[in-house]
Each structure stands twice: as structure tokens, then as C-alpha cells.
C-alpha positions as CSV (number, residue, x, y, z in Angstrom):
1,M,-33.9,11.7,12.6
2,R,-32.3,15.1,12.1
3,S,-33.4,18.6,11.5
4,L,-33.9,20.1,8.2
5,S,-31.0,22.4,6.9
6,C,-31.5,26.1,7.7
7,D,-29.2,27.1,4.8
8,Y,-32.1,28.4,2.6
9,E,-33.1,31.0,5.1
10,F,-29.6,31.9,6.2
11,N,-28.4,32.5,2.6
12,L,-31.5,34.6,2.0
13,W,-30.5,36.8,4.9
14,S,-27.0,36.8,3.9
15,T,-27.7,38.1,0.5
16,S,-30.6,40.5,1.0
17,Q,-30.8,41.0,4.8
18,A,-34.4,39.9,4.7
19,L,-35.6,37.7,7.5
20,A,-37.5,34.8,6.5
21,I,-41.0,34.0,8.0
22,G,-42.2,30.4,7.9
23,V,-45.9,29.8,7.5
24,D,-47.9,26.5,7.7
25,E,-51.4,25.3,8.6
26,V,-52.7,22.4,10.3
27,G,-56.4,20.8,10.5
28,R,-57.3,21.6,7.0
29,G,-58.8,18.2,6.5
30,C,-60.6,17.6,9.8
31,L,-64.3,17.3,10.4
32,A,-64.2,19.3,13.6
33,G,-62.3,22.1,15.1
34,P,-60.5,25.2,13.8
35,V,-57.9,25.3,11.0
36,V,-54.8,26.8,12.6
37,A,-51.9,28.5,11.0
38,G,-48.4,29.2,12.5
39,A,-45.9,31.7,11.4
40,V,-42.3,31.7,12.9
41,M,-39.4,34.1,12.3
42,F,-35.9,33.5,13.5
43,D,-33.1,36.1,13.8
44,W,-30.7,34.9,11.2
45,S,-28.0,37.1,12.2
46,N,-27.8,34.9,15.3
47,I,-27.2,31.7,13.3
48,D,-25.5,29.9,16.1
49,A,-28.5,29.8,18.4
50,I,-30.5,28.6,15.5
51,R,-28.1,25.9,14.6
52,N,-27.9,24.9,18.5
53,L,-31.7,24.5,18.3
54,A,-31.4,22.3,15.2
55,D,-28.8,20.2,16.9
56,H,-30.8,19.5,20.1
57,F,-34.3,19.3,18.7
58,V,-35.7,17.8,15.5
59,I,-37.1,20.7,13.3
60,R,-38.9,19.0,10.4
61,D,-42.6,18.2,9.4
62,S,-44.6,18.0,12.6
63,K,-46.3,14.8,11.4
64,T,-43.1,12.9,11.7
65,L,-42.6,13.8,15.4
66,S,-44.1,12.0,18.3
67,R,-46.4,14.2,20.6
68,E,-43.9,14.3,23.3
69,R,-41.2,15.4,21.1
70,R,-43.3,17.8,19.3
71,R,-44.4,19.5,22.6
72,S,-40.8,20.0,23.8
73,T,-39.6,21.2,20.4
74,A,-42.4,23.7,20.1
75,E,-41.4,25.2,23.4
76,A,-37.8,25.3,22.2
77,I,-38.7,27.0,19.1
78,R,-40.7,29.7,21.0
79,Q,-37.6,30.3,23.1
80,V,-35.2,30.8,20.2
81,A,-37.4,32.6,17.5
82,C,-37.8,36.2,17.3
83,V,-41.5,35.9,17.3
84,V,-44.2,33.3,16.8
85,G,-47.7,33.9,15.4
86,I,-50.7,31.7,15.7
87,A,-54.1,32.3,14.1
88,E,-57.2,30.1,14.0
89,I,-60.5,30.1,12.0
90,D,-63.4,28.3,13.6
91,S,-65.7,25.7,12.2
92,Q,-68.7,28.1,11.6
93,E,-66.5,30.5,9.5
94,I,-65.0,27.5,7.6
95,D,-68.4,26.6,6.7
96,E,-69.2,30.1,5.7
97,I,-66.2,31.0,3.5
98,N,-64.9,27.4,2.6
99,I,-61.8,25.6,3.9
100,L,-59.3,27.2,1.2
101,Q,-60.3,30.7,2.0
102,A,-60.3,29.9,5.8
103,T,-56.7,28.5,5.6
104,L,-55.4,31.4,3.7
105,K,-57.0,33.8,6.2
106,A,-55.5,32.0,9.0
107,M,-52.1,32.3,7.4
108,R,-52.5,36.0,6.7
109,E,-53.4,36.7,10.3
110,A,-50.6,34.6,11.7
111,V,-48.1,36.6,9.6
112,E,-49.6,40.0,10.3
113,G,-49.8,39.1,14.1
114,L,-45.9,39.1,14.1
115,G,-45.7,42.9,13.7
116,D,-43.4,45.0,11.6
117,W,-39.8,43.6,11.5
118,G,-38.7,45.6,8.3
119,E,-37.4,43.5,5.5
120,V,-39.0,40.1,5.6
121,H,-39.7,37.2,3.1
122,V,-42.6,34.9,3.7
123,L,-42.1,31.2,2.9
124,V,-45.5,29.6,2.5
125,D,-46.1,25.9,2.6
126,G,-48.2,24.7,-0.5
127,N,-49.0,26.3,-3.8
128,Q,-51.4,28.9,-2.8
129,R,-50.1,32.7,-2.3
130,I,-51.6,34.3,0.7
131,P,-54.1,37.0,-0.6
132,L,-53.9,40.7,0.7
133,L,-50.4,40.2,2.2
134,S,-48.2,43.1,1.9
135,F,-44.9,41.3,2.3
136,P,-42.9,39.5,-0.5
137,Q,-43.9,35.7,-0.4
138,E,-42.8,32.5,-2.0
139,T,-44.8,29.3,-2.1
140,I,-43.0,25.9,-1.7
141,I,-44.8,22.7,-2.3
142,A,-44.3,20.3,0.7
143,G,-42.4,23.1,2.3
144,D,-42.8,21.5,5.8
145,A,-40.6,18.8,4.5
146,K,-37.9,21.0,2.9
147,I,-37.6,24.3,4.7
148,F,-36.6,24.8,8.5
149,S,-38.8,27.8,9.2
150,I,-41.9,26.2,7.6
151,A,-41.3,23.1,9.6
152,A,-41.0,25.1,12.8
153,A,-44.3,26.8,12.0
154,S,-45.9,23.4,11.4
155,I,-44.7,22.1,14.8
156,V,-46.0,25.1,16.9
157,A,-49.3,25.2,15.0
158,K,-50.0,21.5,15.4
159,E,-48.9,21.5,19.2
160,Y,-51.3,24.5,19.6
161,R,-54.2,22.8,17.9
162,D,-53.7,19.4,19.4
163,T,-53.9,21.0,22.9
164,L,-56.9,22.9,21.8
165,M,-58.7,19.8,20.7
166,E,-57.9,18.1,23.9
167,K,-59.7,20.9,25.6
168,F,-62.7,20.4,23.4
169,D,-62.7,16.8,24.4
170,L,-63.6,17.8,27.9
171,E,-66.1,20.4,26.6
172,F,-67.7,17.8,24.2
173,P,-67.4,14.4,25.6
174,G,-68.1,11.4,23.6
175,Y,-66.4,12.3,20.4
176,D,-62.9,11.4,21.7
177,F,-61.4,14.7,20.2
178,S,-58.2,13.9,22.4
179,S,-57.6,10.8,20.4
180,H,-58.1,11.9,16.7
181,K,-57.9,15.6,17.0
182,G,-61.0,16.0,14.8
183,Y,-59.9,13.9,11.9
184,G,-62.5,11.6,10.2
185,T,-61.4,8.4,11.7
186,K,-64.0,5.5,11.7
187,A,-64.5,5.9,15.6
188,H,-65.2,9.6,15.0
189,Q,-67.6,9.1,12.3
190,A,-69.5,6.5,14.4
191,A,-69.7,9.0,17.3
192,I,-71.1,11.6,15.0
193,R,-73.9,9.1,13.8
194,S,-74.6,8.3,17.4
195,L,-74.5,11.8,19.0
196,G,-74.9,14.2,16.1
197,L,-72.8,17.0,15.2
198,S,-71.4,19.0,18.0
199,P,-71.0,22.9,17.9
200,I,-67.4,22.6,16.6
201,H,-68.1,20.2,13.7
202,R,-67.9,21.6,10.2
203,K,-71.4,20.9,8.8
204,T,-70.1,21.2,5.3
205,F,-67.6,18.5,5.8
206,W,-70.1,15.9,7.0
207,H,-71.7,13.7,4.5
208,G,-72.6,10.8,6.5
């Protein structure tokens, strides 16, 4: 398994001097836990370091990587990237504003958390533009399977969220959050029926 090509972002920088920011979310379809967005920006003037990263680690859709590989890759991305942003919206706010608005808010906060880097171009996974974002942006359907920076964002976001759900497993025993990470597996649904909803469950998602 090989990394995605990084030509798209490098060509963008070569022609416009704009630094690409890849943005992706994880946990949108879960019954419990936050939705988490990651934003990653590389220095495309240092293409050798980025290609070295791509040669030694697999930068592609985080769902295609094992947990062990994803963990080491997320750390490598953080070492090479100019800056990495993470934002999360908790289950209570998801219930209040709905999952789409929560996802877009997390994406916006992840990007804005990177700070001011001058000329940038935001590459967003999916078909929804991020509202109230002051930077130029481009939506790319299945971007985590096509665009290097978006895939990098998906990796750091998923590793962050998986680690968070493992901590919740200790705080709220019996639901086995470490195993399913909040997704609606049969075992997870059975645990909810037995124990009821925990404080991190999304009440509007549960119809059992």
C-alpha cells in the first residue's frame, strides 16, 4: 500500500504560492463521543521532506490503515507538517445543533486554530463548504482517498478520536468504547439497552 500523490498540493503552491490545508472529520456516524475534525498544512516549498514522509509512511484514507500503522503515521505527520489543528464538538452540542452543523463547526475551528499563514487554500473532504471561513476553499468528494493533505488530516483526526474513546472506556465502563469507538455495532446497541445512555451518547442518534 502506497501513499497518495502529493502533486495536487505541490502544483497549487508552484502556481500560486498558496499553502494547502487539508481538512477531514471522523466520528460523524457514531452513537457516542464527539465529532472530531483535523486540519493539516505542510510547507510545500520543502517538498523533499514531504516526499520522504510519503515514502516511509502510508498517507491515505485513515480507514485503510491498521491502528498501529495509523498511530506511527499520525506522529510522523505532526513532525513534518508546519502545523496541525484538531477540534471536537461534544455529544451534547451535536444534539443541540445537529451533526452536519457540528461537523462543519469542528472543521472551521480546526482550520482557524492553525493561525495566520498568509496565502492558503483549504481542501475540504466532502461536498459541503465550511461556513464563515475566511479562506478560499475547495470541496472534494472522497477527498481522503484522493488528496494527500486531506488523508493526512483524516489520520491525525482518527488517531486523536480513537485515543479519546479509549479514555472514555475507562470513564464509562460496560460500553466497550475501546472496541467500537462509539459506532453502532450490535454489541454497543446491546450495551445501551442494558445500561442506558451514558453522558457521552448522542440522544438524537438513539432510536432503540
